[in-house]
N, C-alpha and C positions, 0 to 999 in steps of 0.2 A: 511248297507252303499253301501257295494260293490257289493251285489245282486242289490240294485237300478240302481248305473251307468251302468252295464252292461244291465238290462233293457231299459233302457234311450237310450244306445249304439245299442243295436237290433233294436228295435222302430224308431229311425232317420237312420240307412241305410237300413230298412224294407220300408220308407217315401222317401227316395232318388230312392230307385228300381221303387218303383210305377211311381213317376215321371219320370224316364227315359222312363218307357215303355210308359209312355202316349204319353211322346215327340215322341219318335223314332213311333211309330203307327201312327201318324198323319202325322210326315213327310214323312214315306214311303205311306202313301196312295197319298200325295202329288206328290212326286218323280217318283212312278211306271207308272204313267201312261203316263210319256215324256219319258221315258228310251229307249225303244224303235226305237220311232223316231229318237231321238236325235241320235242314235248312226248308221242310217241308211244318217242322213245328215252330220254327219261328215267325211263319206266316201266318199260320195259327192261331199263337201267342198276340200277336200284333191285332187281328181279326175281330178275337176275344174283346181286347181291351176296347175296342172301339165300339163292339155292340154292347160293354158293360156302360161306357158314356152316353149312350144313345137311347139306353134305355131307365137310365136315374136323373131327373131334373130336380129342379127347386125354385124358391120365387122368383128370385132376381135375375134368374137366367136371361131374360130377354134385353137387360142392360148392358150384357157382354158382348165388344163387336168380334170376339176372335173369340174361339174353345183353348186352353192352352191343355197342354197333356204333359207332365212332368216325369222324368225318369230317375231315379236312387243309383249312384255310383258308374262302375265304368262299365254299364252293361249296352252289350251290343243290340239289344231290343230298340235302342232308340231310332236306328239305323234303318229295320224296318218299320216304327213308327212315321218316319219324315218320308219315307217310300209311299206308303197307302194314304199320308196327308196330302199326297200330291195330287191322289185320285177320288177323295172320300170327304165330306164335311160331315159335321155333328150339330144336328138341329137347325139344318142350314149354315151355320157359320164356317169361317175357313178356321183349317188345325195349324196350332204351332206346339212343337216340341221343343220340348228346355230341359238340358241335363243338370243337375244338382248332385255335390259331391258331399256337403255337409246337411244336415236336417235341419240345422239353425237359418238357413238361407232361402228355405223352400216358403215362396208365397206368389199370391198373386196368380194361379194356377185354378182350373177348375176341377182336375185329377192327378192322382201319385200313383206310379208304380214306383216297386220296390220287389227284389226277387231277395230270396231267406240266404242263398249261397255267399251275400256279401256282410253279412252277421250284420245289417241293423238291427236295431231294436225296435220290436212293433208298436211297444207301449209308447216309446220315448217320443216316436215318429206321432202317434195319436195323440199324447201330450203335445205336443208343437201346433199341431193343426188344429187343434179343438176350436172352433167356432169361426171357420175360418173359410167355410164353404168349400171344401176339400175333399174332393170320394179316393178314398183309397185302398189300393189293389195290392194286395200281398202274391206272393207264388212260393208253394211247398213250406208256407206257414203251419203252427197249430189249428186244431178245429175254433172258428169261432175268436180267434186272435185278432183279427183283421176287418174291416168291410166288407168287402169281397175278397176270398181265397181262393186263390187257382192250385190243382195239383197236376203232376203230369202222372199221365194213365197209358203206358205205352204208345202208340204215336199221336194223341191227341190228350186233351185236357179236360178234368172234371172242375165243378167249382159249388162251392157254398157262401150263402149271404148271412152276415150278422145285423137280422134287420132293424133290431134294437141300439145300435150304434148308428147305425142310415136315418132311423126316425128321430132319435135324440140330436142328429145334428141339420136337421128339418130338409132331408132327400125325401125323395116321391121314388118309390120302387113300381117298376111296369111290371104287371100280373103275369107276361108271360118268364120275366127274368128270373120270377120266385118259382115258377112251376116245374122249371128244368134243374133246379139248384139241389144240390145234396142236403137234406134233413136232419139225417142222424150222424151222429159225433161216432157210432161202432164202422159206418159204411165209410166214413172219414178216414179211420185209422185203419182198415183194411186197406183202401186206395193206397195210404202213406207209405204202410208196411210195404206193397207191393212195389213202389217206386222206390223204397229204400232198398230192398231186394235186389232188383234190376243195378240201382247205384252199383251197391256191394258188388255183385258179379263184373261188371264192368273194371271195376277200381282192383279185384282180381286179377283179370285178366292184361292190366297194365302195368301192373306190377310185376305179372310173370316176364312181359316183353321188356321192360326195364331190365329185370333180372340177366337177360339174354343179352342186351345192350352191354351193361358193367361187364359180362366175362368177354364179350366180343374186344371192349376199349382195353382189357387188364392183357387181352392176347398182343393186340398191336403195341402196349406199352413194353411187355416183353420182350418182343423183335426189336423196337425201337431199341432197347439197352443193349442186345447182341450186336446192332448195326455202331453204334457209339462205341462201345468195345473196342470191334475191331479197327475202327476208325483212328483211335489212339493207337494204338499198336501199328499200325502203317505210319503215323505221322511220331513215333520215336525213330522207327528205321529209316524213315527219311532223314531227318533231325543229325542222325550218326554218318548217313551217306554225305550229307551236306558240310559236317564238319572235317570228315576226312577228305573231300575234295579240295574244301580251301588250305589244307594244310599240306595237300601234294603240290597246289597252287605254288604256295610259298614257299617252297622246297626249291621247285625248280625256277623262280625269279631269283632266289639266293646263289644257285647254281649257275645261271646263266651273267649274274653279275660279277660271280668271282672268275667265271670262265673270259669275260671279258677285261676286267683287270690284269688277269694274269696273261692275257695276250698284249696290253700294253706293256705292263713291264718286263716282256721277255722283248721288246722289239726295244724298249729304251736300253737296257743291257748291252744285247749286241751293237748297237751304235755306241756308246759308250767304250765297251773293248775295240772294237776297228777305230775309234780316235783315239785310243790309249798306245796302242799299238805302232799307228802313224807316228805319233810324238814321240815314241820310244825309238821310232827308225831314225826321226830326223836327230833327236838329239846323241844317237852313237854316231850318227855323221859328222854333227859338229865335234864331238869329241875328240873324232878320228883325225877331222880338219886341226883340231887345236894343235894335238900332238905333232903332224906333219909339220906348221908353222914354230912348235917350238924347236923342233929338230934343226928347221932351215934357220932360225936366230941363232943357234948355237953354232952354227958351220959358217956365219958371216954378216956381216953388218951392211955388207954389201947389195946384199938382197932387201935392205930394208925398204925402199921405197917400191919396190916390187911388191913386197909384201902388204906395203900400205895400198897398193893399187886394187893386190888379190882381196886383202879385206873392205876395200869397197864395195867388190864388185859381191865378196859375202855378203855384205849389208842389206844390199840393194836385192839379192835373193833371199835374205829375211824377211825382209817389206814385201816382196810379193808372196813367199809364203805364209805370213801374215793377214795378205788379202786374201788368199786362199781358205787361212782358216776361219776369215770373218764371214768368206762367202759359204762354204760348207757348213758353218753355226747357221746360217739364217736359213738354208737349205734343212736342216736339218729340224730347226722350230715350224718351219713352213708342212716339214712330213707329220710332227706331231699334231700338228692344228687338222693336218688332213686326217690324220687316225682318228683324233679325238669327232672328227665330222663323221666318219664310216661307224666309230662306234652307237655313236648316237643315232645313227639310220638303223643300223642293226636294232637296235633297241627301239627306235619307232614301229620296223616291220615285225618283229615279234609282239610287241604289244597291240598293232593292228592286228594282226592272228589271233590273239589271243580272243580280240575283241570281235573280230569275225565266228570264230570258231564258238563263242558265246553265244551272239546273235543268234547262230544257227542253231545250237541246241535250243534256244529260247524260243525259234520260229517252231521247230520241233514239236516242243514239248506241247504250244499253242496249236499248232495243227492237230496232233493228237486229240487235244481237250475239246477243240472247234469239232472234229469229226467224231466225236461223243454225244458231243451237244446238237449237233444238227442231228443225229442217229436219235437221241431222245426226242427232239423236236420232231422227227417223222414219225414216231411211235406215239406221240401224243396227236399227231395232226390226224393218225389211223384211230385213234380211241376218239377224239371229237368227232371225226367223220359216224364213228356207229354210234354214238351217244346220240347225235341229231338225226341219223336215220329212226334210232327207237324212239325216239322224242315225237317225231313225224308220225311214226305209225300210232303209237301211244296217244296220239291226239285225233287222229284220225278213229281208232278202234272205239276210242271212247266218247267222239262227239257221234260218230255211228249207234253206238247202244243207248247213249242217251234219247236218241229218236225213240224208242220204240216204248220206255216209260210215259214218254210225252204224248205221243200217239193214244196210248192208252188212257191219261186224263183226259184228253180233248173228247174220244171216244166217248167216256161214260159221264163227263159235263153236258155232252149232248144228247145223253139219253134221259140223263136228270133232269134238265132241261124241258125234253120235252114231255117225259111221262110222269113227272110231279113238280112241273114250272109253278101250276096254280097253287100246290101246298106253302109255298113259300111266301113270305112276305116280303115288302120292298128291299128291304137289308138283305135276307137270304140271295134273292135274285139278284142284286147287284154285286152281293160276293161270287155268286156264280158267273155274273159277267166278268166281275176282275180274275179271275181265277183260268177262267177261256181264254183272256186277252193275253194274260201273262203265259199261258201257253204256247200261245201262237208266237209272241214276242221271243222266246225262249227257244222256239224254232227254228225262228228266223236267225238267233245271233251261234245256234250249231250248226246251220248251213252255211252261213259266213265263217264261222271257224274251220269249216271244211274244206270251204275253196280257199281260205286262207293256208292253210298246210299244205294244198296242193302247188301253190305258187313256188317256181323258181326251181321244180323239179327236173323238167325237160332243160336240155346244154344243146339241144339239136337246131341253132340257127340256122336262118336262111333269111335270102334278101325278103324286103316286106317293103312294098308302096305306100307309103304314108297316106300320099293323095288319095290313090284308090280306097286306103281302109276308112280315111275320114267320110269320103262320099257316100259310101256302103252304111255306115255307122251313123251319117246323120240322115239317112231313109231310114235307120231303125228308130231313131228318135225324133222323128217328125211329128206325132204326136204332142209330145212335151214342147217341142218350137213353135208349133201352129197356136198352142192354148195360150203359150205367154208371148207370143209374136216376138218370139228372140233372134237379134240379127248376130250371125254367127261370118266372120271373115278368115276365111283361109289364105295365107300367104303360100308362095310356092315352099313345099316342103319335099326334102329328098329320100331317098331310095335308101333304108337302113337294114343292118341286121341282125334279125332277132327272132323273137318267138311269137309269131302273128297273135294266137290267141290270146296271151298275155298283154302285146304291145294295144289293143285291141280294149282289154280292161280299163288297161293306163288310160286310154284317152276318154274311154265313157265313162269313168268315175270323174275324171278331171269336169268336162262337161255338163255331165248331171250335176256337179256340185254347181257349178257356174251360174246355172239357168234356176235352181231350187232355193239356193240361199241369196235372197233378194228381199227388197223392200215391194211390198202388194202393187206399189202404185207405180214401178220403176219395170221401163221394158229393158230384158237381158240387151246387154251388147259383149260379143266374145271376140278377141280376136287371137290366132292362132299363127305364131311364125316359129323361125327355126334359123339360126347363124351356126357357121361353119367356125371352130377355133382348135388354134393348136396349144399342144401342151407346153409348159415355158421351161420342162426340163429338156423336151427333144427326144424322147423319148422313145413315145407312141406314133401314131397316126393322126393324134387329132382327135375330135371327139364333136359331134353335133350337138347345141344347146338350144333345144325346144323351150318356148314361152307361150303360156296362156293368163290372157287378162282379160279380165270382167269388172262390171261396174256394179257388183253385188254389196253385201252389207259389211265386207272386210273384217277382218281378225284382230284382235287385241294384241300389241305385242308381246305379252308375257304369256299367251297360247301357241304362240308361232312352233314350237319343238313338241309341244303337247299334242296336236290334233293328229299328227302322223303316229300317235299308241292306237293301240288295239281297243276298240270298246270304248275310247274317247270320245264326249259331246261337250260341246259350249251351249246346245239350247236346249229346253224341253222338247218331248215329241209330240206336246200339242203345238209348238211354233213351226217344225222342221220335223218330219218325218225321216228314219233310218236307222239302222243300226251301230252306227261309227266306226266301223269298218272300213270305212271306203278308201280312205287315204292310207289307212294303215297295207291294205292293198298294194295301192300304188307306189308307198315307199319301197315293200317288198320286189315287185317286181322290175323296179329302178336300179338297185341295189344287185338284184341278180343279174343282172344284163352288165354290169360295172361299172353304171354309175352314179349320181347325185340328186336330189332332190330337194329344193328347199322354195321359201318365197318373198314375197315382199308386198307386205298389205298396210292400209291405213282404212283405221275401223271408219265406215259407214263411206268409204269412199271405193274399194273396189281392192280387188289383190290380181297381183300375176304370179303364177304358179310356174316355175323353172325346173326343167329335171335335162339330163344329161345321156346320151348313146354314146359309146367309143364309136370310132370309124371303123 
């Protein structure tokens, strides 16, 4: 029964896994087509909002120390605005982004953005912010319903301005903003209908894909129902077999008990017969002797004395026979005890044999179950290995293909800047600069991702002299070391087995971080050491534990695990350059060599990174 339950659990888990795979596959196919366009539109939306804010002002703007932008509802636009606010100011003031869930909570801001898809009433919003010097920007609302209204058109946006509402609130609109706005309601309706048709087409495609997913789910449920019915039939058969086996065992025990009792009774009966025969024989002898004595008494009283002596001898013989009988009775009692002990021993032997047999059966079943589980684990490991290879190939192809549009964007930005740069105002030039910087940073991230996907593929390890490796590495880092006047101390470190290229990248990332993450007026001091340690269980030949200590800025306790995740940064790019993937490379390299990596750090006092390499 236990084997049946385990088998059912495995099948249910496998069925759920198949269902998740089908659902994930189709949902991925639906979402992958729109991902790239959506990312571009999100960035354009944030830029449009900043441009609107820059071209609308009011009288008491100089009194505000910070320009505050509010976002209504769970809109992801707030993330894009926060990213852009770190690079750009409005009227020379730093920008703060605030999220509001309820309209009644909106206050102390200069601009409010709301999207029509979250079902906020534009008239209710206008009534609540009236007289508070708040510029309202809506998206996909009706013509002239907001102060400034945006609409999705293809891969970009168009907008219209309600001049009366803006002027009634005391705002001043830049002429360039009016020049490019849509002034006709008919044109606005055509754009809005075009957008609705695109949305309906996408919704229709989504519904078709959902129908396919539902059909697949029904097919999986039908298969699960068949498997469950078959398992229930197997369970009924197993219960019948167990009942019959228990009945047979009970009957065997009864037969063995009866056989034992029969042997004991048989032996007792034979002993009784033998004793009775001996007693009968003695009685017959005594009767014969008495008859002879009677005959002798009758023949003469002269022989009375002789008979008296003879009787005395007969009494002595009787006493001797009584002693013999007592001794025989004692022997019989001893034989009974021996028989009882023998019977008990036979029962114990039979019980032990039965226990051993049952243990053998259980072990045999367990071995069969274990063999099947090992086979299933082996198949799962093969599947996981195949999936990992597919994921690595997917990451490589996806990252490689992403570079082509990035190169195109960078090229066209360069051409636009070169040919039409003088035609843009300061905001336009600044936007081009942001786009160019973003594309360069994206290319670096893709290159880092490609490099990360290649790590750990090579399993052909050889002996690597880490002393020689560090000497060559410090020569390559000479410019950074000379620039910061860094002091690097390398203690005697061993020859280890591994990939020379990956180990070089491991030391390079850790030493470069120790040089880079420091206070401005502090000279970096770095010490590299290694000790050999043995396993506590003694199963392997031990491992080498390397340590790289620095006097840098340190890492807070709550971020010790986060820093090893891919693309995770604790500081802005203005403070420290980089992509945030260096320590993720280190973790993957160490774990592919069979080791571990961790650190001890105190904020402001420096850090010590530890990693192990098996001997």
